[in-house]
Phi, psi and omega in degrees: 000148173239149183238134170257133187222160176231127177252150177242127179278127175288337183284307184248000178062023178255160181262157175225130179250143178203182175218157182198166174267331181237095186297315182298313179296318181296320177296319177298318179296318178301311184285343175274355180082020183264006176245115187305320185290342182235001187297331179269005183245012181287153001279156182239145177242140173284117182250344182197143171207157176226144175264137179234151181280335181227157178296323180300315178296319181294318180291325177296317179292321177301314179299322177298316180298338181272356177271169177303313182294324177294320177294323178291325176300311180298315180299317180291317182296325184248033185308313182291332178294317184281333183260347177092000000 
């Protein structure tokens, strides 16, 4: 399985989308500052993830999450999370 995930920065309140084969390890790496793209945005929370059967599907979904429509999907899906 491959996982597409969205992290939320407690520091700047922005989201980060990525994919991985080992979700738990990847989250630990992000919060340990070992991922260049998020090391200055820690701490990070896992707010959403999806499981995919192939890496191709996971990368396609990750790219979608980085588009305007993908961001709106996450916002709509997690509406109560963002509004309280």
